[in-house]
C-alpha positions as CSV (number, residue, x, y, z in Angstrom):
1,X,-7.9,30.7,16.3
2,X,-7.0,31.2,12.6
3,X,-9.5,32.6,10.1
4,X,-10.6,30.3,7.2
5,X,-9.1,31.3,3.9
6,X,-11.5,31.5,0.9
7,X,-9.7,29.5,-1.6
8,X,-10.0,31.9,-4.5
9,X,-8.5,34.9,-3.0
10,X,-5.4,35.9,-4.9
11,X,-5.1,32.5,-6.2
12,X,-5.4,30.7,-9.5
13,X,-5.6,27.0,-10.4
14,X,-5.1,27.2,-14.1
15,X,-2.0,24.8,-14.5
16,X,-1.8,22.0,-12.4
17,X,1.8,20.4,-11.7
18,X,3.6,17.6,-10.2
19,X,7.1,16.2,-9.8
20,X,8.2,12.9,-8.8
21,X,11.9,12.6,-7.7
22,X,13.7,9.0,-7.1
23,X,16.6,9.4,-4.7
24,X,16.4,13.0,-4.9
25,X,16.5,13.4,-8.6
26,X,13.6,14.3,-10.8
27,X,12.4,12.0,-13.3
28,X,13.5,12.5,-16.9
29,X,11.2,14.5,-19.1
30,X,10.7,11.6,-21.4
31,X,9.4,9.6,-18.5
32,X,7.3,12.5,-17.0
33,X,5.6,12.8,-20.5
34,X,4.4,9.0,-20.0
35,X,2.8,9.8,-16.7
36,X,-1.1,9.6,-17.1
37,X,-2.2,10.4,-13.5
38,X,-0.7,10.7,-10.1
39,X,-2.7,10.2,-7.0
40,X,-2.0,10.9,-3.2
41,X,-4.1,9.5,-0.4
42,X,-4.0,10.1,3.5
43,X,-6.2,9.3,6.3
44,X,-5.8,9.8,10.0
45,X,-6.4,6.0,10.6
46,X,-4.0,4.6,7.8
47,X,-0.7,5.2,6.3
48,X,-0.3,7.8,3.3
49,X,0.1,6.4,-0.1
50,X,0.7,7.2,-3.7
51,X,-0.3,5.5,-7.2
52,X,1.3,6.9,-10.4
53,X,-0.2,5.4,-13.6
54,X,2.2,5.5,-16.6
55,X,2.0,4.7,-20.4
56,X,3.9,1.3,-20.7
57,X,4.1,0.9,-24.4
58,X,6.7,2.3,-26.9
59,X,4.6,2.4,-30.3
60,X,8.0,2.9,-32.2
61,X,9.7,0.0,-30.9
62,X,6.5,-2.0,-30.2
63,X,7.8,-3.2,-26.6
64,X,7.1,-2.6,-23.1
65,X,8.8,0.7,-21.6
66,X,8.8,0.2,-17.8
67,X,7.5,-3.1,-16.8
68,X,10.7,-4.9,-17.7
69,X,13.0,-2.4,-16.5
70,X,14.3,-1.7,-12.9
71,X,13.4,2.0,-12.6
72,X,10.4,1.7,-10.7
73,X,11.2,-1.6,-9.0
74,X,10.1,-1.9,-5.3
75,X,13.4,-1.3,-3.2
76,X,13.6,-0.3,0.6
77,X,16.5,1.9,-0.3
78,X,15.0,3.8,-3.2
79,X,13.2,6.9,-1.8
80,X,10.4,8.6,-3.8
81,X,9.1,11.9,-3.3
82,X,5.9,13.3,-4.7
83,X,5.3,16.9,-5.1
84,X,1.8,18.3,-6.2
85,X,0.4,21.9,-6.9
86,X,0.7,24.5,-9.7
87,X,3.3,26.0,-12.0
88,X,5.0,28.9,-10.2
89,X,7.5,29.8,-7.6
90,X,6.8,27.9,-4.4
91,X,3.7,26.5,-5.6
92,X,4.4,22.7,-5.3
93,X,4.1,21.1,-2.1
94,X,5.8,17.9,-0.8
95,X,2.9,15.2,-0.4
96,X,4.9,12.1,0.9
97,X,8.4,10.9,1.0
98,X,7.8,7.1,0.7
99,X,8.9,3.7,-1.0
100,X,7.4,1.9,-4.1
101,X,5.6,-1.2,-2.8
102,X,3.7,-2.6,-5.7
103,X,3.6,-2.6,-9.5
104,X,0.4,-3.5,-11.4
105,X,0.9,-3.6,-15.3
106,X,-2.3,-3.8,-17.2
107,X,-2.5,-5.5,-20.6
108,X,-6.0,-4.6,-21.9
109,X,-8.0,-5.7,-24.8
110,X,-8.0,-2.4,-26.3
111,X,-5.7,0.8,-25.6
112,X,-2.0,0.9,-24.6
113,X,-0.7,-1.0,-21.8
114,X,-0.1,0.7,-18.7
115,X,1.9,0.4,-15.3
116,X,0.5,1.5,-11.8
117,X,3.2,2.2,-9.5
118,X,2.1,2.1,-5.8
119,X,3.7,3.1,-2.5
120,X,3.4,4.2,1.1
121,X,4.8,6.8,3.4
122,X,7.9,5.8,5.3
123,X,5.6,5.6,8.3
124,X,4.9,1.8,7.1
125,X,8.6,1.2,8.4
126,X,7.0,1.3,11.9
127,X,5.3,-2.1,11.0
128,X,8.7,-3.7,10.2
129,X,9.0,-5.7,13.5
130,X,6.7,-6.7,16.1
131,X,8.0,-5.7,19.4
132,X,7.2,-6.2,23.3
133,X,7.8,-3.4,25.6
134,X,6.7,-2.2,29.0
135,X,6.0,1.5,29.7
136,X,6.0,2.4,33.6
137,X,4.8,5.7,35.0
138,X,4.2,7.1,31.5
139,X,1.4,9.1,30.0
140,X,0.4,8.5,26.5
141,X,2.2,11.5,25.1
142,X,5.3,10.3,26.9
143,X,4.8,6.7,25.4
144,X,4.7,8.3,21.9
145,X,7.9,10.3,22.4
146,X,9.6,7.2,23.8
147,X,8.6,5.2,20.7
148,X,9.7,8.0,18.4
149,X,13.2,8.2,20.0
150,X,13.5,4.4,19.5
151,X,12.6,4.9,15.9
152,X,14.8,7.9,15.4
153,X,11.7,10.1,14.5
154,X,10.6,13.4,16.0
155,X,7.1,13.6,17.7
156,X,4.9,16.3,18.2
157,X,2.4,16.4,21.0
158,X,0.3,19.0,22.6
159,X,1.6,20.1,25.8
160,X,-1.7,21.5,27.2
161,X,-3.5,18.1,26.4
162,X,-0.4,16.1,27.6
163,X,-0.6,17.9,31.0
164,X,-4.0,16.4,31.6
165,X,-3.3,12.8,30.5
166,X,-3.4,10.1,33.1
167,X,0.0,8.8,34.3
168,X,-0.3,5.1,34.1
169,X,1.7,2.6,36.4
170,X,2.0,0.1,33.7
171,X,1.2,-0.5,30.1
172,X,2.3,-3.2,28.0
173,X,3.1,-3.5,24.1
174,X,2.7,-7.1,23.6
175,X,4.2,-8.5,20.3
176,X,2.7,-5.6,18.3
177,X,4.0,-3.4,15.5
178,X,5.0,0.2,17.2
179,X,2.2,1.9,14.6
180,X,-0.5,-0.4,15.5
181,X,0.1,0.0,19.5
182,X,0.6,4.0,18.7
183,X,-2.8,4.0,16.6
184,X,-4.7,1.9,19.2
185,X,-3.5,4.0,22.2
186,X,-4.4,7.3,20.2
187,X,-7.9,5.9,19.3
188,X,-8.4,5.0,23.0
189,X,-7.9,8.5,24.1
190,X,-9.4,10.3,21.3
191,X,-6.2,11.2,19.6
192,X,-5.2,11.2,15.8
193,X,-1.9,9.7,14.7
194,X,-0.4,11.0,11.2
195,X,2.9,12.0,9.7
196,X,3.7,15.6,8.9
197,X,6.2,16.1,6.2
198,X,8.7,19.1,6.1
199,X,7.9,20.7,2.7
200,X,11.0,22.9,2.7
201,X,13.6,20.1,1.7
202,X,11.8,17.0,1.5
203,X,14.1,14.9,3.6
204,X,12.5,11.9,5.3
205,X,14.6,12.4,8.4
206,X,12.6,15.7,9.0
207,X,9.3,14.0,9.0
208,X,7.2,14.4,12.4
209,X,5.0,11.7,14.0
210,X,2.0,13.8,15.3
211,X,-0.1,12.3,18.2
212,X,-2.6,15.1,18.8
213,X,-6.1,15.3,20.0
214,X,-8.4,15.7,16.9
215,X,-10.3,19.0,18.0
216,X,-7.0,20.6,18.6
217,X,-5.3,19.6,15.3
218,X,-4.5,23.0,13.5
219,X,-3.4,23.3,9.8
220,X,-4.3,25.7,7.1
221,X,-8.0,26.2,7.5
222,X,-10.1,26.6,4.3
223,X,-13.5,28.2,3.8
224,X,-15.3,26.1,1.1
225,X,-18.8,27.5,-0.2
226,X,-21.2,25.1,-2.1
227,X,-21.6,26.4,-5.5
228,X,-18.4,28.3,-5.4
229,X,-15.1,26.6,-4.4
230,X,-17.0,23.5,-3.1
231,X,-17.7,21.3,-6.1
232,X,-19.8,18.7,-4.4
233,X,-20.5,17.6,-1.0
234,X,-22.7,14.6,0.5
235,X,-23.1,14.7,4.3
236,X,-24.5,11.6,6.1
237,X,-26.5,12.2,9.4
238,X,-26.8,8.7,11.0
239,X,-27.9,7.7,14.4
240,X,-27.6,4.0,13.9
241,X,-24.3,3.5,15.9
242,X,-25.1,6.4,18.4
243,X,-25.5,6.0,22.1
244,X,-26.5,8.2,25.0
245,X,-24.1,6.8,27.4
246,X,-21.0,4.5,27.6
247,X,-20.6,2.4,30.8
248,X,-17.4,0.8,31.8
249,X,-17.4,-2.5,34.2
250,X,-14.3,-4.0,35.3
251,X,-12.3,-5.5,38.3
252,X,-9.3,-4.3,40.3
253,X,-7.4,-7.4,41.1
254,X,-5.0,-5.3,43.3
255,X,-7.6,-3.8,45.4
256,X,-10.3,-6.5,45.1
257,X,-13.0,-4.1,44.1
258,X,-15.1,-3.1,41.0
259,X,-14.1,-0.5,38.8
260,X,-17.2,1.4,37.2
261,X,-17.8,4.6,35.5
262,X,-20.5,5.9,33.1
263,X,-20.0,8.7,30.7
264,X,-23.0,10.7,29.7
265,X,-23.6,12.8,26.4
266,X,-23.6,15.8,28.6
267,X,-19.8,15.0,29.7
268,X,-18.8,15.9,26.3
269,X,-21.1,18.5,25.0
270,X,-18.7,21.3,26.2
271,X,-16.0,19.9,24.0
272,X,-17.6,20.8,20.6
273,X,-18.8,17.3,19.8
274,X,-21.7,15.2,21.3
275,X,-24.5,17.6,20.7
276,X,-23.1,18.3,17.2
277,X,-23.7,22.0,17.7
278,X,-27.1,21.7,19.5
279,X,-29.0,19.0,17.4
280,X,-30.6,17.9,20.7
281,X,-33.8,16.9,19.0
282,X,-32.0,14.2,17.1
283,X,-30.4,13.0,20.3
284,X,-33.7,12.0,21.8
285,X,-33.9,9.0,19.3
286,X,-30.8,7.2,21.1
287,X,-30.5,8.8,24.4
288,X,-31.7,5.5,26.2
289,X,-29.1,3.5,24.2
290,X,-26.1,2.3,26.3
291,X,-22.7,0.9,25.3
292,X,-21.2,-1.3,27.8
293,X,-17.1,-2.1,28.0
294,X,-16.1,-5.2,30.0
295,X,-13.5,-6.7,27.8
296,X,-10.7,-4.0,28.2
297,X,-8.9,-3.9,31.4
298,X,-7.9,-0.9,32.9
299,X,-6.0,-0.3,36.2
300,X,-7.7,2.5,37.8
301,X,-11.0,4.5,38.1
302,X,-9.5,7.4,36.4
303,X,-8.5,5.0,33.4
304,X,-12.1,3.7,33.3
305,X,-13.4,7.3,33.2
306,X,-11.0,8.1,30.1
307,X,-11.9,5.0,28.2
308,X,-15.7,5.5,28.6
309,X,-15.4,9.1,27.9
310,X,-13.2,8.9,25.1
311,X,-15.3,6.0,23.5
312,X,-18.4,8.3,23.8
313,X,-16.7,11.0,22.2
314,X,-15.3,8.8,19.3
315,X,-18.8,7.6,18.9
316,X,-20.3,11.1,18.6
317,X,-17.9,12.2,16.3
318,X,-19.3,9.8,13.7
319,X,-22.8,11.2,13.9
320,X,-22.4,13.5,11.1
321,X,-19.9,12.7,8.3
322,X,-19.4,13.7,4.8
323,X,-17.6,13.4,1.4
324,X,-16.8,16.2,-0.8
325,X,-14.5,17.6,-3.4
326,X,-12.9,20.8,-4.4
327,X,-10.3,22.3,-6.9
328,X,-6.8,20.7,-6.0
329,X,-5.5,22.0,-2.7
330,X,-2.1,20.4,-1.7
331,X,-2.1,21.8,1.9
332,X,-5.7,20.3,2.4
333,X,-4.8,17.1,4.2
334,X,-6.2,14.8,6.9
335,X,-6.0,16.5,10.2
336,X,-7.0,19.9,8.7
337,X,-10.1,21.7,9.6
338,X,-12.6,23.4,7.0
339,X,-15.3,25.6,7.1
340,X,-18.2,24.7,4.9
341,X,-21.1,26.8,4.3
342,X,-24.0,27.2,1.8
343,X,-25.5,24.0,3.1
344,X,-28.2,25.5,5.2
345,X,-28.2,25.7,8.9
346,X,-28.1,21.7,9.6
347,X,-24.8,20.9,7.6
348,X,-23.1,24.1,7.3
349,X,-20.2,24.4,9.9
350,X,-16.6,23.5,10.9
351,X,-15.6,20.0,9.7
352,X,-12.5,18.0,10.8
353,X,-10.9,16.1,7.6
354,X,-10.3,12.6,8.2
355,X,-8.8,11.8,4.7
356,X,-8.0,13.2,1.3
357,X,-7.5,12.1,-2.3
358,X,-5.3,14.3,-4.6
359,X,-5.5,13.4,-8.1
360,X,-3.8,15.1,-11.1
361,X,-4.8,13.7,-14.4
362,X,-6.4,14.6,-17.8
363,X,-9.2,16.6,-16.1
364,X,-6.9,18.7,-13.9
365,X,-6.4,18.7,-10.2
366,X,-8.9,17.9,-7.8
367,X,-9.0,17.1,-4.0
368,X,-11.8,14.8,-2.6
369,X,-11.9,14.5,1.3
370,X,-13.7,12.8,3.8
371,X,-14.8,14.6,7.0
372,X,-16.8,14.6,10.2
373,X,-18.9,17.7,11.8
374,X,-17.2,19.2,14.8
375,X,-19.3,22.3,15.2
376,X,-22.2,24.2,13.5
377,X,-22.1,27.2,12.0
378,X,-23.0,30.1,14.3
379,X,-25.3,32.9,13.6
């Protein structure tokens, strides 16, 4: 496992910088000077997006600069790249390659008019057409690769995890977007789905669709310390939606018998979640609660076990969540792991990042993040 990186070690964060390219060409400098703020957002459950706020008023000509031009018009053939980081060689990172999908001009009572330019990662193209497909004798990782092939997109899976996946006799995608179907399958088996951009050349065709178990996702690991590199952090420990077990009840129409399985909290304690690092005393408050699944059909007892276990695991992962902010770190993305300390014994530990918001504006470059606790700090 990689060692966490103290973010101030050999690094400076004095001159934030960004670059916006349209069709592979950087914006002209006079346009760049009008940019007031750039924001990039990602999340393991939604499509990456961007927002660019730009001054829309020409004080000399007393006219609008961009809202009446075609420069930022939504166009499926107009590809936009957003790079963020700091001045210096190799210090910019490609945040996303996407498309402009919305324009929102503002004409305020005071102050200059502005134009907000919004867009999404190319992953949103997976919602372009609702389709129906049948998958026979396939695992979830094989289905993800099959869909990736149909979409001419590379897919990264975890070979070790894929080897333990159940092989389904038959699964159907019924009039659904590929993206929605993949996200539902990923959530059902405890995986996370996200796009990994290739930061070396920025070509959209080099993007990779990742379908991986959340506890195994590995990107650059940062160590954030409260009072130093961690600007602020607000954890939330909630037992309101926690349960001690998840029970599946169904019916096998082919063999004319019940399908039942009950997943206990102890079934997932060895996977780094569930007890949340040993907070067993808190678990006493909900150990008798039970969630029963009866509406999702399964085809085998193994699938019932997978569904019940992964549902319990997903619920357990949400017991301790948090939001925080740090200095701008372009490599800190959804799917990253961070080690947070300086919060005492209950909330210091390893967190899985579920979403980030990167902003460069008048106040500099900051990264806000959402996360969930995966393991408490040892020792």
